[in-house]
C-alpha positions as CSV (number, residue, x, y, z in Angstrom):
1,X,45.1,43.2,-108.2
2,X,42.4,41.6,-109.1
3,X,39.7,43.7,-111.0
4,X,36.5,44.8,-109.4
5,X,34.4,42.5,-112.0
6,X,36.2,39.5,-110.3
7,X,34.7,40.5,-106.8
8,X,37.8,40.4,-105.2
9,X,36.3,40.6,-101.5
10,X,34.9,37.4,-100.2
11,X,33.0,37.1,-97.0
12,X,33.7,33.8,-94.9
13,X,31.7,34.5,-92.1
14,X,29.8,37.0,-90.0
15,X,28.9,36.5,-86.1
16,X,27.8,38.7,-83.4
17,X,30.1,39.5,-80.5
18,X,29.2,40.2,-77.1
19,X,30.6,42.1,-74.3
20,X,33.1,39.7,-72.9
21,X,33.6,39.1,-68.8
22,X,37.3,39.6,-69.5
23,X,36.7,43.3,-70.1
24,X,36.6,46.1,-67.2
25,X,32.3,46.4,-68.0
26,X,30.3,43.8,-68.8
27,X,26.7,43.8,-70.2
28,X,25.2,42.0,-67.3
29,X,21.4,41.9,-66.2
30,X,21.8,45.0,-64.7
31,X,23.4,46.6,-67.9
32,X,20.8,45.1,-69.8
33,X,18.4,47.2,-68.0
34,X,20.1,50.5,-68.9
35,X,19.1,53.2,-71.5
36,X,21.2,55.7,-72.9
37,X,19.6,58.8,-74.0
38,X,21.2,60.6,-76.9
39,X,22.1,64.3,-76.2
40,X,21.6,66.6,-79.2
41,X,25.7,66.0,-80.2
42,X,24.3,62.6,-80.9
43,X,21.1,63.2,-82.3
44,X,22.4,65.4,-85.0
45,X,24.0,62.8,-86.3
46,X,21.0,60.4,-86.7
47,X,21.1,61.3,-90.5
48,X,24.7,60.8,-91.7
49,X,26.7,57.1,-92.4
50,X,28.7,55.5,-90.0
51,X,32.2,56.3,-89.3
52,X,34.4,54.0,-91.1
53,X,38.5,53.7,-90.3
54,X,40.8,51.0,-90.7
55,X,44.3,50.1,-90.5
56,X,46.8,47.8,-92.7
57,X,48.4,45.4,-91.1
58,X,51.9,43.4,-92.1
59,X,50.7,39.9,-92.5
60,X,50.6,37.8,-89.3
61,X,53.5,35.2,-88.3
62,X,53.3,32.0,-90.2
63,X,50.6,29.5,-88.7
64,X,48.8,32.6,-87.3
65,X,46.3,33.3,-90.4
66,X,42.5,32.0,-91.0
67,X,40.0,31.1,-88.5
68,X,42.9,31.3,-85.5
69,X,43.8,35.0,-86.3
70,X,40.0,35.8,-86.5
71,X,39.1,34.1,-83.7
72,X,41.8,35.8,-81.6
73,X,40.7,39.2,-83.3
74,X,37.2,38.3,-82.2
75,X,38.0,37.7,-78.7
76,X,39.8,40.6,-78.1
77,X,37.0,42.9,-79.7
78,X,34.4,41.2,-77.2
79,X,36.8,42.2,-74.2
80,X,37.1,45.7,-75.6
81,X,33.5,45.5,-76.2
82,X,33.0,44.9,-72.3
83,X,34.5,48.3,-71.7
84,X,32.1,50.2,-74.4
85,X,29.1,48.1,-73.6
86,X,26.8,50.1,-74.5
87,X,27.9,49.9,-78.2
88,X,26.6,46.4,-78.2
89,X,22.9,47.4,-77.8
90,X,20.6,48.8,-80.3
91,X,18.9,52.2,-80.9
92,X,15.4,52.6,-80.5
93,X,12.8,55.2,-80.9
94,X,10.0,55.8,-78.9
95,X,6.5,57.8,-79.5
96,X,5.8,60.8,-77.7
97,X,2.2,60.9,-77.6
98,X,1.7,64.3,-76.1
99,X,3.5,66.0,-78.8
100,X,3.6,63.3,-81.5
101,X,7.3,63.3,-81.4
102,X,9.7,60.6,-81.0
103,X,12.9,60.3,-78.4
104,X,15.9,58.0,-79.5
105,X,17.9,55.9,-76.9
106,X,20.6,53.6,-77.3
107,X,19.6,50.4,-75.1
108,X,21.8,48.3,-73.5
109,X,20.3,44.8,-74.6
110,X,23.9,43.1,-75.2
111,X,22.4,41.7,-78.6
112,X,26.2,42.3,-80.0
113,X,28.5,44.2,-82.4
114,X,28.6,42.5,-86.1
115,X,32.2,40.9,-86.5
116,X,33.0,39.8,-90.1
117,X,35.7,37.6,-91.7
118,X,36.6,38.3,-95.5
119,X,39.1,37.4,-97.7
120,X,41.1,39.1,-100.8
121,X,43.9,36.8,-101.6
122,X,44.3,39.2,-105.0
123,X,44.6,42.3,-103.2
124,X,48.0,43.2,-101.8
125,X,49.7,45.5,-99.2
126,X,51.0,47.7,-102.3
127,X,47.8,47.8,-103.7
128,X,46.4,49.7,-100.9
129,X,49.5,51.5,-99.4
130,X,51.6,52.4,-102.6
131,X,49.4,53.7,-104.9
132,X,48.4,57.6,-105.0
133,X,45.1,56.8,-105.7
134,X,42.7,54.7,-103.4
135,X,41.6,51.6,-105.3
136,X,37.7,51.2,-104.8
137,X,38.1,47.7,-103.5
138,X,39.1,49.5,-100.2
139,X,35.5,50.1,-99.7
140,X,34.5,46.6,-99.4
141,X,36.7,46.0,-96.0
142,X,34.3,47.9,-94.1
143,X,31.1,46.2,-92.8
144,X,27.7,48.0,-92.4
145,X,28.1,50.0,-95.5
146,X,25.2,52.6,-96.5
147,X,23.7,52.7,-93.3
148,X,22.7,56.1,-91.5
149,X,21.8,55.8,-87.8
150,X,18.1,56.2,-88.6
151,X,18.3,53.1,-90.5
152,X,19.9,51.3,-87.6
153,X,16.8,52.7,-85.5
154,X,14.1,51.2,-88.1
155,X,15.8,47.9,-88.8
156,X,17.3,47.0,-85.2
157,X,20.5,47.0,-87.0
158,X,23.8,46.9,-84.8
159,X,25.8,50.4,-84.2
160,X,29.2,49.1,-84.5
161,X,31.0,45.9,-86.4
162,X,34.3,45.1,-87.0
163,X,35.8,43.3,-90.2
164,X,39.2,41.5,-90.4
165,X,40.1,41.0,-94.3
166,X,42.9,38.6,-95.2
167,X,44.9,40.1,-97.9
168,X,47.5,38.1,-99.8
169,X,50.4,39.5,-97.8
170,X,48.7,41.4,-95.1
171,X,45.4,41.7,-93.0
172,X,43.0,44.8,-93.1
173,X,41.4,45.5,-89.6
174,X,38.5,47.9,-89.9
175,X,35.5,49.4,-87.8
176,X,32.3,50.8,-88.6
177,X,30.4,53.0,-85.9
178,X,27.2,55.0,-85.8
179,X,27.9,58.4,-85.9
180,X,24.7,58.9,-83.6
181,X,26.2,57.0,-80.9
182,X,29.7,58.2,-81.2
183,X,32.3,60.7,-82.7
184,X,35.9,60.1,-84.1
185,X,37.6,60.6,-80.7
186,X,35.6,57.8,-79.0
187,X,35.7,55.6,-81.9
188,X,39.6,55.9,-82.1
189,X,39.3,55.3,-78.0
190,X,37.6,51.8,-78.9
191,X,40.1,50.9,-81.6
192,X,43.3,51.8,-79.2
193,X,41.5,49.7,-76.9
194,X,40.9,46.5,-79.2
195,X,44.5,46.9,-80.4
196,X,46.2,46.8,-76.9
197,X,43.9,43.9,-75.6
198,X,44.7,41.9,-78.8
199,X,48.3,42.8,-78.1
200,X,48.4,42.2,-74.4
201,X,46.7,39.0,-74.7
202,X,45.2,37.7,-71.6
203,X,42.1,39.5,-70.4
204,X,43.8,39.9,-67.1
205,X,46.5,41.9,-68.6
206,X,47.2,45.7,-67.0
207,X,45.8,48.1,-69.7
208,X,47.1,51.6,-70.4
209,X,44.3,52.8,-72.6
210,X,42.0,54.5,-70.0
211,X,38.5,53.3,-70.1
212,X,35.5,55.5,-71.5
213,X,33.0,58.0,-69.6
214,X,29.8,56.3,-70.7
215,X,27.1,58.5,-69.3
216,X,25.9,61.1,-71.7
217,X,26.2,64.7,-70.7
218,X,23.3,67.3,-71.1
219,X,23.3,70.9,-70.1
220,X,21.0,71.8,-67.5
221,X,17.9,73.0,-69.5
222,X,18.0,70.6,-72.1
223,X,15.3,68.2,-71.8
224,X,15.9,64.3,-71.2
225,X,15.2,62.6,-73.5
226,X,15.4,65.2,-76.0
227,X,12.2,65.0,-78.3
228,X,12.3,65.3,-82.2
229,X,9.5,66.5,-84.2
230,X,9.0,63.6,-86.5
231,X,6.0,61.2,-86.1
232,X,8.5,58.3,-87.6
233,X,12.3,58.4,-87.5
234,X,12.5,57.4,-91.1
235,X,10.9,60.8,-92.0
236,X,14.2,62.6,-91.2
237,X,16.2,60.7,-93.5
238,X,17.3,62.2,-96.8
239,X,19.3,60.2,-99.4
240,X,21.8,62.0,-101.4
241,X,23.3,60.5,-104.6
242,X,26.7,62.0,-105.1
243,X,28.5,62.7,-108.3
244,X,31.4,59.9,-108.9
245,X,34.3,60.5,-107.1
246,X,37.8,59.4,-106.9
247,X,40.2,59.4,-104.0
248,X,44.2,60.0,-103.5
249,X,46.2,59.9,-100.2
250,X,48.7,62.4,-100.2
251,X,51.5,62.3,-97.4
252,X,52.9,65.6,-96.0
253,X,56.4,65.4,-93.8
254,X,57.1,67.1,-90.8
255,X,59.4,69.7,-92.3
256,X,56.8,70.4,-95.2
257,X,54.1,71.2,-92.4
258,X,56.5,73.1,-90.5
259,X,57.4,75.4,-93.3
260,X,53.7,75.6,-94.4
261,X,52.9,77.0,-90.7
262,X,55.8,79.2,-90.6
263,X,54.9,80.7,-94.3
264,X,51.1,81.5,-92.9
265,X,52.1,82.9,-89.7
266,X,54.7,85.2,-91.5
267,X,52.3,86.3,-93.9
268,X,49.7,87.4,-91.4
269,X,52.3,89.2,-89.3
270,X,53.3,91.0,-92.7
271,X,50.0,91.9,-93.4
272,X,48.5,92.5,-89.9
273,X,45.3,90.4,-90.5
274,X,43.4,89.1,-87.3
275,X,40.0,89.3,-86.0
276,X,38.3,89.8,-82.3
277,X,37.5,85.9,-82.4
278,X,41.0,84.6,-84.2
279,X,43.5,83.1,-81.8
280,X,47.2,84.7,-81.9
281,X,49.1,81.8,-83.9
282,X,47.9,79.7,-86.9
283,X,47.9,76.2,-85.8
284,X,50.0,73.5,-88.3
285,X,46.5,72.1,-89.2
286,X,45.2,75.3,-90.1
287,X,47.8,76.0,-92.4
288,X,47.6,72.7,-93.9
289,X,43.7,73.0,-94.5
290,X,44.4,76.7,-95.8
291,X,46.8,75.1,-98.3
292,X,44.3,72.4,-99.2
293,X,41.4,74.8,-99.7
294,X,43.6,77.1,-102.1
295,X,44.7,74.3,-104.0
296,X,41.3,72.2,-104.2
297,X,39.8,75.5,-105.7
298,X,42.5,75.9,-108.0
299,X,41.9,72.2,-109.1
300,X,38.4,72.8,-109.5
301,X,38.6,75.8,-111.7
302,X,36.2,77.9,-109.8
303,X,35.3,81.3,-110.9
304,X,36.7,84.3,-108.9
305,X,33.8,85.2,-107.6
306,X,32.4,81.9,-107.0
307,X,31.5,81.5,-103.0
308,X,33.7,78.5,-101.7
309,X,33.1,77.2,-98.2
310,X,35.4,75.1,-95.8
311,X,33.6,73.1,-93.0
312,X,36.2,71.6,-90.2
313,X,34.6,69.4,-87.6
314,X,35.7,70.4,-84.3
315,X,35.7,68.6,-80.9
316,X,34.3,70.1,-77.8
317,X,36.3,67.9,-75.3
318,X,38.7,70.6,-73.6
319,X,35.9,73.3,-74.9
320,X,33.4,72.5,-73.0
321,X,34.9,71.9,-69.4
322,X,31.9,69.1,-68.2
323,X,33.0,67.2,-71.3
324,X,36.2,64.7,-70.3
325,X,38.3,63.8,-72.5
326,X,37.3,60.2,-72.5
327,X,33.8,60.7,-73.1
328,X,32.4,58.0,-75.2
329,X,29.6,59.9,-76.8
330,X,29.4,62.5,-79.9
331,X,31.4,65.9,-78.7
332,X,31.6,67.6,-82.0
333,X,30.4,70.5,-84.2
334,X,31.0,72.3,-87.5
335,X,32.7,75.2,-87.8
336,X,32.3,77.0,-91.3
337,X,34.7,79.7,-93.1
338,X,33.6,81.2,-96.3
339,X,34.8,83.5,-98.8
340,X,35.1,83.6,-102.9
341,X,37.6,81.6,-104.9
342,X,39.2,84.7,-106.0
343,X,40.1,86.1,-102.4
344,X,41.6,83.0,-101.1
345,X,43.9,82.2,-104.2
346,X,44.6,86.1,-104.5
347,X,45.1,86.7,-100.7
348,X,47.4,84.1,-99.7
349,X,47.9,81.4,-97.6
350,X,48.1,83.4,-94.3
351,X,44.9,85.2,-94.9
352,X,42.9,81.8,-96.0
353,X,44.5,80.4,-92.8
354,X,43.3,82.9,-90.7
355,X,39.5,82.3,-91.9
356,X,39.7,79.0,-90.8
357,X,41.5,80.0,-87.7
358,X,38.6,82.4,-86.7
359,X,35.5,80.2,-87.5
360,X,36.7,77.5,-85.0
361,X,37.8,80.4,-82.4
362,X,34.6,81.6,-82.3
363,X,32.8,78.3,-80.8
364,X,33.7,78.9,-77.4
365,X,32.2,77.2,-74.3
366,X,29.4,79.9,-74.0
367,X,28.6,78.9,-77.8
368,X,28.6,75.7,-77.6
369,X,26.5,75.3,-74.2
370,X,24.2,77.6,-75.7
371,X,23.4,76.0,-79.0
372,X,23.2,72.5,-77.2
373,X,20.4,74.0,-74.3
374,X,18.4,75.3,-77.2
375,X,18.7,72.7,-79.9
376,X,15.5,70.7,-78.8
377,X,13.6,74.2,-80.1
378,X,14.7,73.9,-83.8
379,X,16.3,70.8,-84.3
380,X,18.9,70.7,-87.2
381,X,20.8,67.7,-88.6
382,X,23.6,66.8,-90.7
383,X,22.5,66.4,-94.2
384,X,24.8,65.9,-97.3
385,X,21.4,66.7,-99.3
386,X,21.3,70.5,-99.5
387,X,24.4,70.8,-97.5
388,X,26.8,69.7,-100.6
389,X,27.7,71.9,-103.4
390,X,30.6,71.8,-105.9
391,X,32.6,74.5,-104.3
392,X,32.5,73.1,-100.8
393,X,35.3,71.5,-98.6
394,X,34.7,69.3,-95.3
395,X,37.5,67.6,-93.3
396,X,36.6,65.4,-90.9
397,X,39.1,63.3,-88.4
398,X,42.3,64.6,-86.7
399,X,45.9,64.4,-86.6
400,X,45.7,63.8,-82.9
401,X,44.0,60.3,-83.3
402,X,46.2,57.7,-82.6
403,X,45.8,55.6,-85.7
404,X,49.2,54.3,-86.2
405,X,49.7,53.2,-82.8
406,X,47.4,50.3,-83.1
407,X,49.6,47.6,-83.1
408,X,47.6,44.0,-82.9
409,X,50.7,42.0,-82.3
410,X,52.4,41.9,-85.6
411,X,53.6,45.1,-86.1
412,X,52.7,48.5,-86.4
413,X,50.1,49.6,-89.3
414,X,51.5,50.1,-92.7
415,X,48.6,52.7,-93.5
416,X,45.1,53.8,-92.6
417,X,42.1,54.2,-94.7
418,X,38.9,55.1,-94.6
419,X,35.3,53.2,-95.9
420,X,32.8,54.7,-98.5
421,X,30.8,56.5,-96.0
422,X,30.1,60.1,-96.2
423,X,32.6,60.0,-99.5
424,X,31.2,63.1,-101.4
425,X,33.1,65.5,-103.7
426,X,35.3,67.8,-101.4
427,X,35.6,65.4,-98.4
428,X,38.9,65.7,-97.0
429,X,40.0,63.4,-94.1
430,X,43.0,64.2,-92.2
431,X,45.2,61.5,-90.2
432,X,48.4,61.8,-87.9
433,X,51.5,60.8,-90.5
434,X,52.8,57.2,-90.4
435,X,56.2,58.7,-89.4
436,X,54.9,60.9,-86.6
437,X,56.6,64.1,-85.5
438,X,54.0,66.2,-86.9
439,X,53.6,64.6,-90.2
440,X,50.1,64.4,-91.6
441,X,48.2,62.2,-94.2
442,X,44.9,63.6,-96.4
443,X,42.7,61.3,-97.9
444,X,41.4,63.5,-100.3
445,X,37.9,62.7,-102.0
446,X,37.1,64.9,-105.2
447,X,35.4,64.9,-108.8
448,X,37.6,62.6,-111.1
449,X,38.9,65.6,-113.3
450,X,39.5,68.1,-110.3
451,X,41.3,65.1,-108.4
452,X,43.8,64.4,-111.6
453,X,44.6,68.0,-111.8
454,X,45.4,68.3,-108.0
455,X,47.8,65.4,-107.8
456,X,49.6,66.8,-111.0
457,X,50.2,70.2,-109.1
458,X,53.5,70.2,-107.6
459,X,52.5,73.3,-105.9
460,X,50.5,71.0,-103.7
461,X,52.4,68.4,-103.1
462,X,55.6,70.1,-102.7
463,X,55.8,73.3,-100.8
464,X,59.8,74.0,-100.6
């Protein structure tokens, strides 16, 4: 693979892609007058980086590369944007003279989403997919890097961008989407729509991916728009310089996941561990994340008395009845479990998984709606600065998201990866496994020394 010094990724072109009339919804003059007021779930994400996820595809058929490939992908991207037309708009702040604060809305201006064509002829599919360590060049496959939502407001930047990077023997297709306008569920809904529209060809082809619900949901007692206590939106930004990190991608087979879940539940049953807020059975994901928490704590060589936390992003669709599955905004909150490193290592997998289970189960509908209703009275935002510490672990994304179903017409993805956004020591991104059937993939981001110990830990990778 080309070295980083040789700048292996070169941008060929940039363009603005506007919603196409071939989509189900278009950004007509009527839509251009629309304003989507952001809900508290959206507003709390104005301070974090864009969501960045992408897939590695086999090389396109002969004669279908270069501008022809990019043109077709840009066209289907425009049609997908027709369904999600607010994402072609811009975030805008408006001063509230009465209280001196600001409100933030997504204006359906149809200015467009950015679309980037890049080439990396010295990078191969194996460089990206076959190595345990993820090469840093992957971060260059993602557009709008380094932006948070509040930056997009101040600079009238796009809230959405796509990038197609041609490799030596493959294609990497990526999206970056402001976390202030959507969460991971909405992100992958758009990605699935894009891939199906590209695969199906014509604009009139029947679509199986359902259309999104674009209208924002607010509890009855929540003001609309929601005022923020800042004279200028830039005042809410807190930059964070994370210590150096490296990344590995670990695959867990369906069989190993099944064994982890059985072991965790058996330990809980033997010990009689439970709580008023926990649910009866530990899930596969909770069991895997408990295994990660214990293994990372061991790799970090934490003191037995040091507090360690695990924060999981929890989806609210299904938890709050009035929020539909195809809701195209944010519907995600954070659940945090706490313990000492000594306890989670000594008390076992089941006890640790039960901590996660209890934290998640405490987020019932009444708690979620109540916190949302009162959020404007004491608004809190997702910051890395002040939140991060060297004993924390945070997990986002979900194995329920359909990442490997994104066949753009040249075969299913070879791999899925994320960009450099929100990459801190302790970040763990979970995906469905490429083989399906309950397998899972983990993108683990840690300080180099700790990651090297985790990668060499047979007890982490092999649970038999």
